[in-house]
C-alpha positions as CSV (number, residue, x, y, z in Angstrom):
1,X,-95.7,-15.9,-24.4
2,X,-92.7,-17.7,-22.8
3,X,-92.8,-19.2,-19.3
4,X,-91.2,-16.1,-17.8
5,X,-93.7,-13.8,-19.4
6,X,-96.5,-16.0,-18.3
7,X,-95.3,-16.0,-14.7
8,X,-95.0,-12.2,-14.6
9,X,-98.4,-11.5,-16.2
10,X,-100.7,-14.5,-15.3
11,X,-103.6,-13.9,-13.0
12,X,-106.4,-16.0,-11.4
13,X,-109.5,-14.8,-9.8
14,X,-110.2,-15.5,-6.1
15,X,-113.6,-14.5,-4.7
16,X,-113.9,-12.2,-7.7
17,X,-110.6,-10.4,-7.2
18,X,-107.6,-10.8,-9.5
19,X,-104.5,-12.4,-7.9
20,X,-101.1,-12.8,-9.5
21,X,-99.9,-16.3,-10.1
22,X,-96.4,-15.3,-9.0
23,X,-97.8,-14.3,-5.6
24,X,-99.1,-17.8,-5.2
25,X,-95.9,-19.4,-6.5
26,X,-93.7,-17.2,-4.4
27,X,-95.6,-18.2,-1.2
28,X,-95.4,-21.9,-2.2
29,X,-91.7,-21.5,-2.3
30,X,-91.8,-19.8,1.0
31,X,-93.8,-22.6,2.6
32,X,-91.4,-25.2,1.1
33,X,-88.5,-23.3,2.6
34,X,-90.2,-23.3,6.0
35,X,-90.8,-27.1,5.7
36,X,-87.2,-27.7,4.9
37,X,-86.1,-25.4,7.7
38,X,-88.2,-27.4,10.2
39,X,-86.2,-30.5,9.1
40,X,-83.0,-28.5,9.2
41,X,-82.1,-29.1,5.5
42,X,-79.7,-26.7,3.9
43,X,-81.9,-26.4,0.8
44,X,-84.3,-24.3,2.9
45,X,-82.2,-21.3,2.1
46,X,-82.0,-21.3,-1.8
47,X,-85.6,-22.4,-2.1
48,X,-86.6,-19.5,0.1
49,X,-84.5,-17.1,-2.0
50,X,-86.5,-18.0,-5.1
51,X,-89.7,-17.1,-3.3
52,X,-88.1,-13.8,-2.1
53,X,-87.4,-12.8,-5.7
54,X,-90.9,-13.5,-6.8
55,X,-92.6,-11.8,-3.9
56,X,-90.4,-8.7,-4.3
57,X,-92.1,-8.1,-7.6
58,X,-95.6,-8.6,-6.0
59,X,-95.3,-6.0,-3.2
60,X,-93.5,-3.3,-5.3
61,X,-96.5,-2.6,-7.5
62,X,-95.2,0.9,-8.5
63,X,-92.6,-0.8,-10.6
64,X,-94.1,-4.2,-11.5
65,X,-97.7,-4.5,-12.7
66,X,-100.0,-5.7,-9.9
67,X,-103.8,-5.7,-9.5
68,X,-103.5,-4.3,-5.9
69,X,-103.9,-0.6,-5.3
70,X,-101.4,-0.6,-2.4
71,X,-97.6,-0.7,-2.3
72,X,-96.1,-2.4,0.8
73,X,-92.5,-1.1,0.7
74,X,-91.7,-2.9,4.0
75,X,-92.9,-6.2,2.5
76,X,-90.9,-5.5,-0.6
77,X,-87.8,-4.4,1.3
78,X,-87.9,-7.4,3.5
79,X,-87.6,-9.7,0.5
80,X,-84.3,-8.0,-0.3
81,X,-83.0,-8.3,3.2
82,X,-84.3,-11.9,3.3
83,X,-82.2,-12.7,0.3
84,X,-79.1,-11.2,1.9
85,X,-79.7,-12.9,5.3
86,X,-80.4,-16.2,3.5
87,X,-77.0,-16.1,1.9
88,X,-75.6,-16.0,5.4
89,X,-77.8,-18.8,6.6
90,X,-77.0,-20.9,3.5
91,X,-73.3,-20.4,4.2
92,X,-73.6,-21.2,8.0
93,X,-75.7,-24.3,7.6
94,X,-73.5,-25.6,4.8
95,X,-70.4,-25.1,6.9
96,X,-72.1,-26.9,9.9
97,X,-73.1,-29.8,7.7
98,X,-69.6,-30.1,6.2
99,X,-68.0,-30.0,9.7
100,X,-70.3,-32.9,10.7
101,X,-69.3,-35.0,7.8
102,X,-72.6,-34.5,5.9
103,X,-74.4,-37.0,8.2
104,X,-75.9,-34.6,10.7
105,X,-78.6,-31.9,10.3
106,X,-77.3,-28.5,9.3
107,X,-78.0,-27.0,12.7
108,X,-78.6,-28.1,16.3
109,X,-81.6,-26.2,17.8
110,X,-81.0,-24.4,21.1
111,X,-82.6,-21.7,23.2
112,X,-80.9,-18.4,23.0
113,X,-79.1,-17.1,26.0
114,X,-80.6,-14.2,28.0
115,X,-78.0,-11.9,26.5
116,X,-79.0,-13.0,23.0
117,X,-82.7,-12.5,23.8
118,X,-82.1,-9.0,25.1
119,X,-80.2,-8.3,21.8
120,X,-83.2,-9.5,19.8
121,X,-85.6,-7.3,21.9
122,X,-83.4,-4.3,21.5
123,X,-83.0,-4.9,17.7
124,X,-86.8,-5.3,17.4
125,X,-87.5,-2.0,19.2
126,X,-84.8,0.1,17.5
127,X,-85.4,-1.5,14.1
128,X,-89.1,-0.9,14.1
129,X,-88.7,2.7,15.4
130,X,-86.2,3.4,12.6
131,X,-88.1,1.7,9.8
132,X,-91.5,3.3,10.6
133,X,-90.7,6.9,9.5
134,X,-88.8,5.7,6.4
135,X,-91.8,3.6,5.3
136,X,-94.2,6.4,6.1
137,X,-92.1,8.8,4.0
138,X,-92.1,6.4,1.1
139,X,-95.9,6.2,1.3
140,X,-96.1,2.5,2.4
141,X,-99.6,1.5,3.3
142,X,-99.8,0.7,7.0
143,X,-96.2,1.8,7.8
144,X,-96.1,0.8,11.5
145,X,-97.2,-2.8,11.1
146,X,-95.2,-3.0,7.9
147,X,-92.2,-1.8,9.9
148,X,-92.6,-4.6,12.4
149,X,-93.1,-7.2,9.8
150,X,-89.9,-6.1,8.1
151,X,-87.8,-6.1,11.2
152,X,-89.4,-9.1,12.8
153,X,-88.9,-11.2,9.7
154,X,-85.2,-10.3,9.5
155,X,-84.7,-11.2,13.2
156,X,-86.6,-14.5,12.7
157,X,-84.5,-15.4,9.7
158,X,-81.3,-14.5,11.5
159,X,-82.4,-16.6,14.5
160,X,-83.1,-19.5,12.2
161,X,-79.6,-19.3,10.8
162,X,-78.2,-19.3,14.4
163,X,-80.4,-22.3,15.4
164,X,-82.3,-20.4,18.1
165,X,-85.7,-22.0,19.0
166,X,-87.1,-18.5,19.6
167,X,-87.1,-17.7,15.9
168,X,-90.4,-19.6,15.7
169,X,-91.9,-17.3,18.3
170,X,-90.8,-14.2,16.4
171,X,-92.5,-15.6,13.2
172,X,-95.7,-16.1,15.1
173,X,-95.6,-12.5,16.2
174,X,-95.0,-11.4,12.6
175,X,-97.9,-13.5,11.3
176,X,-100.2,-12.0,14.0
177,X,-99.6,-8.6,12.5
178,X,-99.2,-9.6,8.9
179,X,-102.5,-11.4,8.4
180,X,-104.8,-8.4,9.0
181,X,-102.5,-6.0,7.1
182,X,-102.4,-8.2,4.0
183,X,-106.2,-8.9,4.1
184,X,-106.9,-5.2,4.2
185,X,-104.5,-4.6,1.3
186,X,-106.0,-7.3,-0.9
187,X,-103.0,-9.6,-0.8
188,X,-105.2,-12.6,-0.2
189,X,-102.8,-15.5,-1.1
190,X,-100.1,-14.0,1.1
191,X,-102.6,-13.5,3.9
192,X,-103.8,-17.1,3.6
193,X,-100.2,-18.3,3.6
194,X,-99.5,-16.2,6.7
195,X,-102.3,-18.1,8.4
196,X,-100.8,-21.4,7.3
197,X,-97.4,-20.2,8.5
198,X,-98.9,-19.4,11.9
199,X,-100.0,-23.0,12.5
200,X,-96.8,-24.3,10.9
201,X,-94.8,-22.2,13.3
202,X,-96.5,-23.7,16.3
203,X,-95.6,-27.2,15.0
204,X,-92.0,-26.0,14.2
205,X,-91.7,-24.5,17.7
206,X,-92.7,-27.8,19.3
207,X,-90.4,-29.9,17.0
208,X,-87.3,-27.7,17.7
209,X,-88.1,-27.5,21.4
210,X,-88.2,-31.3,21.6
211,X,-84.9,-31.6,19.6
212,X,-83.2,-29.0,21.9
213,X,-84.2,-31.0,24.9
214,X,-83.0,-34.3,23.4
215,X,-79.6,-32.8,22.4
216,X,-77.1,-32.9,25.3
217,X,-75.4,-29.6,26.0
218,X,-71.7,-29.3,25.2
219,X,-69.6,-29.9,28.2
220,X,-66.2,-28.5,29.0
221,X,-63.7,-31.3,29.6
222,X,-62.3,-31.5,33.1
223,X,-58.5,-30.9,33.0
224,X,-56.5,-33.8,34.2
225,X,-53.4,-31.8,35.1
226,X,-52.6,-28.5,36.7
227,X,-50.9,-27.3,33.5
228,X,-54.1,-28.0,31.4
229,X,-56.2,-26.1,34.0
230,X,-54.2,-22.9,33.7
231,X,-53.4,-23.2,29.9
């Protein structure tokens, strides 16, 4: 059996229940991505994409062999969307770092404006309402919490790409719903990682909040002449 075959098939037993090694490895990549994101390192994005690919195979048990009896289509679908949004985040952070000469972090944290916050709230409500019937029709287990986890995760990832401090708060709300759902579904490594993420998100929120306070806001230069003022 080659390394790829071992990764796809290998299992360990936790508290008497079989757990896929690739679920553990995928969550380790996810945690590494979060750590790099806290430090605002561009590598957070490609590292996270590897974890997305592995976890996609875990939550779509109808196609890939898994020991769990439940399919979480929202969890599987969010890995696909994660991958797509991560491409955007990778591009945006890489561009920011190049524009800073490679010396500065890839993003400068800031609080979202009230208009941006309202946009996040509207997207959360509309997205969850739209995803719920789709996941229910697909037979996803726990379609309503699964819908919020899907939508909230996408909004958090987008907020991270934009450098909004609020993205940590969204992750905390996702974790609060995700832990009970994953425990009930038997996805124990993912549930444990969500608990770790919850504590980590509190630390990340504090770190980004401090950085946003320490970073002076951009100021518009005062025109020195009338012609500059009306230009």
